N, C-alpha and C positions, 0 to 999 in steps of 0.2 A: 819529580812535581806533577801533582795531582792535577787528576782532567776536570775538566772543567764545562759541563755540556753547555752550549751556547742557549742563550734566553729565548730566541726563536725558536727551538727546538724542544724546550720544556713547554713555550707555548703550545706547541702542534701536538705535542702528545699530550696533554690536561686537554684542548678541546677537542681530542678525537677519542676518548674514554669518557664513559659517563660510569659517575661515583656510584650509581644505586646499581650496575650491573658489577662491580668489581665489589662492592661491600657484600653484595648478593652471595658471593662465593662463601663468604664467612655466617651473615647472619641473615636467617631467615624475615625478612621484610612484607610489612604491609602498609597499604597507602591508608591513610587516612586524608581526608583534605586534600592539601598541594605536595604533602611531605608523605615520607614512607617512614614507617615507627619498626622497633625492632630490638630485642635484647641486647644489652649493649656487650659487647666483646671484650669490655675493658675491666670490670668488675661483677660479680654476682648478682642479679636481679632477678625477681620474678615476673612482675610488672615494666613492661618497656617503658624505656626514660631516651632510647638512643633513636635521633631522628636526623634522616637523610634527608637534604634539598634538593632535587635534583636542577631546579629553578637556580641555584646559589652554588650547584655541584660544592656543597659542604658536607660536613656531618657534623652533630653536637649532643653528646650525652646531659641530659640535664639531672643526670644523678651524679656522676660522681667527675661531671665535668668537662671530657676528653672533648677536643673537636679539631676541626682540622679540613684539608682538603684530599684529593684520592692519593695524593703522594705523602702526606702525613698517614693515614690510616695504613697504608702500607707498611709503610716505616715502622710503624706503633704495636702493629698488629706482628708482621714476620718477622722484626728485630735489622730491618733492612738499613743501607745508607742513603742515604737521599738519591746517589746514583745508581746503587742496584734498585731502587723503587722504581725510578726513571727507565731502565733498561727495561725491568719486568715488565710494565705500562706499555712503551713503545712493542715490546712483541707480541703483545695483547692487540695493540693498532695496528698491527705491520708494518709500523716506522723502522727503517734500516738505521742502526746507528752505528753498520760498519765502517761507513768510509769514514767515521769521525775517528781523530788519532788517539784512540783508547788507552786508558791508563792503567794498574795492576790490577783493576778488579775487572777488568774486560779482555785483557789477554790471554784466554782460558787456557793455548797449551803451555806457558813457560810459568803464569803469575798468577795462576786461577789461584785460590783460598783452597783450603785444607778438607771443608766441606764439600766445595765444590767436584777438587778429584775426587772425594770419597763416591760420592753421587756418579759423577761421571764414572767410577769404575766396577760402581754398582750395575748399572746400566750397562755397559760393553760385555759383564760377565752374563748377564739377565741374558742379553740376548743371544751369546754364545752357547750358554746351555741350550736354549730354547733350543738352537739349528742342531745343537748334540741331540738333542731326544726326538725331534720333527724328521731329521735328513741323512741321518748316519746309521749305519750298522752297531756302533758301537753303544748307540742308546736304544737300541730296537726291543733290550728286553725291559727297558723302563717304560716306554711306549705301549708294550704287550702288559705290562703290570698295570700302569692305567685302564687300559681300555678293559678289562676284568674285570677292573672295580664302575665299568659303566660311564668311563669320563671319555665323551664323542670329542674328534679334531676340534668340533667349534669350542668348547669348555678348555681345550688345551689353551688355544690358540689365546681364548678372551682374556683365559688368567695368566698369560704366557709364564706357562709350564715349562721347567727343562730340567737337564741331566746333568749333572757333575760326574767325569771320568773317574773310573777306578786308580786313580795316579795320586802320588803322593806332592806333585810339584806341578801340575797342570797348571793350576790358576797362578803358582807362582811364578811362573814363566812368562803365561800370558800376559800377565799385566806389567813383568819387568820389561817386557819387548817393544810394552806401550808408553815409557818412559814413567810407569807409575812409580816411587819411591817404598821399598817394601815396608819400611818404618812406618810411614802413613800407613800403609793396608795394614799392618797388623791392629792400628789402631781404629783402623774401620770395620774389622773382626772377619775380614776374608782368608787371612792368612796368620799361621801361629808360629813365634820366634822359639828355636829351641838355645837351652843352655850354651852350645857354642858359635850362637849367632846365624846358622842357617835358618830359612822357612820352609815352611812346609803348607799344604792347602788347609783348611777348615774343614770345609765340605768334600767327601770321595765317597763314589758310588752311593749318590743319593739322589733321590727327586726332590727338583727344586723349587718350590713355591717362593715368587720374591714376594715381597714386603713392600710396598709404596706408600709414601706420605699423602698427606692430603690434596697436594698438587699433582700427584700422580707421578712422583720421580722415583725409582728403586732405592731402597734405605737400607734393606736388609735381609734374610735369608732364612726360609725354614726347610732342612730338609728330611726327606725320610727314608733312613735307609734298605737298601733290596737287597732283600736274603739276610740272613743271620748278622745280628751286630746291636750294641748297644752306643748311645742313650736310640732306641726307634724313631725320635726325633731331636733332631739338632740345632736349635735358633740361633742366630747371631747375638752376639751379645748388647751391651746395651754402650751404644758411641754418642760421639756429639752429632750426630744426625739422628739417631735410632733412639726414641725414648719410648718403650713399650703401652707407657699409664700415657701418652699423648694422641697416641694413634692409632685409628681405628682400622682394622683390614677391609679393603675394598673399598674402602669412603667414599675414595677418588673417582671409581664407576659406579657408585650407587646414589653419590649426591643429587642429580636430575633428579635420579626415578622416586627417591626419598619426596624432592619437594615436588615432585608432579602428584605421586599419590598421596601427600602429606602422613605419611608414614614410614618407618623403620621397623626392619626385622632383625633382632639383636640376639648372636649366637655367642657361644664360648672360643670356637676355633675354625681356622679360615678351612677345613675338612667340609666342617658343616655349612659352611657359606658356599662352598662350589656346588655341594651337592643340590642346596638349597635354587642357585641359581638352574641349574640341570629342571628343577620344579617350575621354574618360572617367577621365581619369586628374585626381581630386578631391585628389589630396595634390602637386599641382605648385608648387614657387615657383622663386624667381632671384635671383640677385645682381642688381645695379643697373649691367650693362653692363660692371662690373668685375670683376676678380680677385677671388677670396672672400676676407674679412679673417678673423682670428682670433676677433674680436667675435662674426663671423657662424655659423663654426663653435661656438662657444661657445653661442649662442642655439639651434642646433638640436640640439646635443646635450643640453641643457637639457631637450628634448621629444622625442626619438624617439632611439635607437640604430642604427637600422638607414636608412642613404642609398641612392639610386641616384643614380648621375652622370649626364647626359645632355647634353653637351655637342655644339659642333660636331666634324662630323667632319676638317676640317682640320687641319692641322700645328697650327696656332694653338691650335685646342680641343683636341687630344691635349694637347700641353703643359699646358695652364688646365687639365685634367682631372685628370693628375698632380700638380700644384701643389697642386689644392683637396682631391684624395684623400689627400695627406699630410697635410695641416692636419684634415682630419677625423678622420684615424687618429690624431692627435695630441692632438686632443681628445676620445678614447674613444670614436668611432664603428665601426660593421661596414660598410664602403665596399663598393658594388657600380659597376660599370661597365658604363652601356646602351651600347655604340660604334655612332654613326650611319655607315653606309658612304658610300662613293661621295663623300665629300669635303662631302655636305649638312648643315646643321642643320639641327634637328629640327623647324623649320615648315617649310621646303622638302621634306623628305622628308614629310609629312605630307600636302603640296598634292601632290605627286606622285607617291606611291603608296598615297597613301587609310591613314584611321584605324586599319582593321583590319589593316593590313601593319605598320603604325609599333608597336602595342602587342604581336602578335605577335612580329617577327622583331626586333623592337630593345627594348623595354621586359621582354619576357618571354625576350628569351635575354640580359638583361645576364650578366656573369659578375664573375670574381673579380679586384680590381684585380691579381693578381698575373700575372694570364692576358693582362688587356688587358698590363701591362708586356711580358710575352713577344712578344704580338703589336705591337707598338709594336717589340721590339730587329728583330722577321726584316723590318720595312720596309727598302727600298733592299738588303738582301742577297740576294744570288745563294746559296742554303743547299747548292746542289751544287758548289760552289769548296769544297775546302779548307779554305783559308787564313781564309775567311768565315765557314766554318761552325763554325770552331776559337773564331773572334772572338765570332760569335754564344754558346756554348754560355759562355765563359769570363762574357760579362756579364748571362746571365742565372743563372748561376750566382751571382755578385756581388748579384745582387738576390734570390734567393732564402734566401741568406747572412742577410737582413736582417730573414727573416720569424721570427715571435716564435712561431707555434704549430709545435708541434716534427708534428701529421700534415699540414698544409698544406705544409709542408718536404719532409717526405717524399714526399708526393705530386706536387709538380712534378718534384723530384729525379728520381724513378722514369720519370717521363713524359720526362724527358731524354734518361736512360738509355735508353727503351725506341725512343724516336725516332731515337736518330743510334747505336744497337747497342752499348752503352759499357758499361763496367763499371760497375755501382753503386758498387763500392769504391773506385772510380779518383774517381768524383763526390764520393763523401764525402770523400776525404783533400786535394781541393780545398777542399772546403767548410770545412772546419775552418780551412784556409790565410787564406782570407777572412775567417772569422771573427776569429781571433788578429788579424789585422790590424787590423778593424773595431773590436777590444773596445780595442787599443791607443789607436786614435785618438780612441776614444771616452772614455778613460780622462784623454788629453791635456788634450781639451775641457774636461771637469769640472773639473780642478786649472787652466786658465785660466781658464774663465768659470764659475766654478761657481754650478748655479743656487740661488734663496734656498730653501731649504726650511721648513717649516712648525715652531714651535718645540714640541720634547717634551714630554709630561704631566709637569709639575711634581711632584715627591715634597713633598706639606706635614709638615710637622711635627705632631705630635698637637694639638698644642693648634690649630693653625689645620683643622685637619681636622674636630675636634669642633665648632668656629664654624660651617663650609660643613653639616656635618650636620644643626646646630641649626636652622640658616635653612631647611633643606631641609623639615627637619619642619613647622617655626610654619609655613611657605607652604602648607604642603595640612590642618592642624588649626588652630583658633582655640586652644582649649584650651591646646597646647603652648605658644604663642605666650606667652599669658598668664601661666603659668608661671615659662617664661624671664623675662617681662621684672619680676617679683614678686621673681626669685632675682638675675640679672643685670643686669636693667636696661637700662643703654647700655655697660656694661663690655666689650663685645665688642675685643678687643685689633687688629683687624685695620679700617683705618679706613673702607672701603668696606661691612664686614659691620656696623658701627656706623648707618652711613648705613641702607644696606636694614633692618635691626632696627627703627629709627626708623619708619618708613613702614611697616612690616608692623602695628608698635602701634598706628598710625595709624589703619591702615585697618579693623584689628578694631575698636577704640575707636567707630568710626563705625556699626558694627553689621552689617556685612558679613559674610556666608560667606567661605570662601577660595574662592580666586579670580584665580589667576595673571592672566588676561589683564587683568582690571578692575586690578590692581595694578602692572601694565607701564604702565599707559595714567596713572599717575599720578607717575613715579618721572622722574628724570633720563635723559637718553639714557646717557651714559656709565655707569651702573649698569644698564640692560635684560639689556646681554649676560650678566652675571654672576647678574642673577635667573632668566634664561632656564635658563641652563646650571644653577642650583642647584635647579631646579623639575622636571629632567631626567634627577638624578641616580637612580639607582636604590638606594633606602633602605628597610629594613623597616619597614613598614607600621605593623606592630601593636611600637608602642614602649614598652618597658618602663618604672617607673620607675626602677627602677637603672640601664637605659643611661641614658635622660634625664640621672638625676644623674651620671652617670659624663661626661657628655661635659660640664655646666655646672661641674663638678669642674677638668677639663682648662680650661677659658676664665678660672675663677676663678683659678687657681693659679701661672698661666703667670706674671704680673706676680711673684707673692714666688721663683717659681723664678730670674728675671728679677736681684731681687734678692739672691738666694743666690750666682749664679755670682760677681755683682758683690763680694759678701764676700769670696766666696773668691781672688778678684784680688787683694783688700784686702789680706786676711793673707799672700800669696804674696809681695806687693810690703814689708810692715811685716819679714816674716822678712828680704828679700834687703836690707834697710835697718840690720839685726840690731836691730830694735826689737822685743825679746820678748816684752815687758809688753802691747804695742798687739798684736802677733800672739796672744798668748794671751786677751786680751779679744775679740778678732774669732772666736775659734774657740768661746767660748762664745755670741755669738750666734749663730755658726754652728748649732750647737747646738740652740739653741731655735728657729731659722729651722727647722728641717727635723723638727722633734715637730711643728709647727703643721702642716706638710706633710702628713704621716704621719697625723697627726688629723684633718684637712679630709677 
């Protein structure tokens, strides 16, 4: 039998958390007037259309229509059940659900979900690996190795680095003794099954770097071999709790610093993040050893606009930088590039030249993406040679032609003209040619693969608008709702409007005061976006009796107007069939119907 949290407990949880604080963990919000706005986490967009109302404790996206209260937000963005969302919010508000008769979703010891068991296993191993590294003789050689590489105790503690012993079955025995099913631990990527059915540890004699999801839960490991052996780094496989393309390393610790500094520094690997942390870079994050994905770019843009990319200085790193920058700019980020010289990666540079030089010569010297591209185009060219000089200028012009900022475009065009003593007008003419070619190619591409467009705002007929406005006022004012109930009852013409009105009537009849967030908790998921949209409508708060009556008249007269139109069609059909007596009778009915409409 499923467990149901009592209504009074749900209400306590809802009143104890602020929806703005909760959503701010996922979306960068900025206050505009009475509400907060940000980029919608449920669809891709560059202009914020996602609104959060602290007064009403609801959210609504005017782009995709998503909407609801704090419970439905967590359910939608995390894929949680209502019970799990309530439990997470209760923990956030320090509300104890333990005394309640918990169901299978909350009896963690025996009936927890596979995902929760996987995370619990990772958390236990993380703590034990860390203990072995810091407090045992067995882990001393791993600790010595880390300290030789310049890692302090503070850094080791901060990133919860550990050591997996030189044993084939340490993790197997450890997890089995604590009741974890080994077949599930295989799915979690912690152990490997032999052909004979026995299990052995995936990680052995390695320095262990735990990987956390964005909530700070350990979901994977990366192990660095001690001594000889391959592979040098062994990573957890993709599992149901670990998706490389959706996780950014150290994001759970860096998020607050990113928000505070209004900037993120993006690296390629976790070793670079740890070294950067030593250099005082608290807003450092990294991809999981793979190319930046669209999903990761969207996560970053929801939290911050300005990104500094600091990838390896070799050819592969430069190419990865250009790809990542393109994705981030497409997501709406402002990108700068911190170029690491001498073909080094950031970790190598810091160990070679020191923390101060890294901060000053790399991070603080970061430049625009266009400056990075121009430096990249110079590589391998002898600019004293006339033909290579012309080739460079043409390649640079093609890149400049893609700039959307006219000030930036003019800046680099003049820089090119000054450097090579060229006529600015000649460069501008060539630039226009490249722009026209690019525009034509873009137009052809759009025609062949048209990007999906958000539906345009519909123009509703008068009765439809009247119903929306009535519901918007009813959500804010109990007296208006009672007046509408006495006059219209359930006679709204739109099916969704009839359903919402019924929920509003029932809500107020229970003695509740206007509270959209509380109402949203009671209605079906399919109606929540419309309710939040209606509650966000700009309306005249001082609704006059005349205005209210006009709205109700539109609603009640619409069926009569439909009947009138039907009668007019019947009259036309009678005349077409030359049944003039019937046509005259219908005409008389039409006159009576028009009198009733005008008098009502």
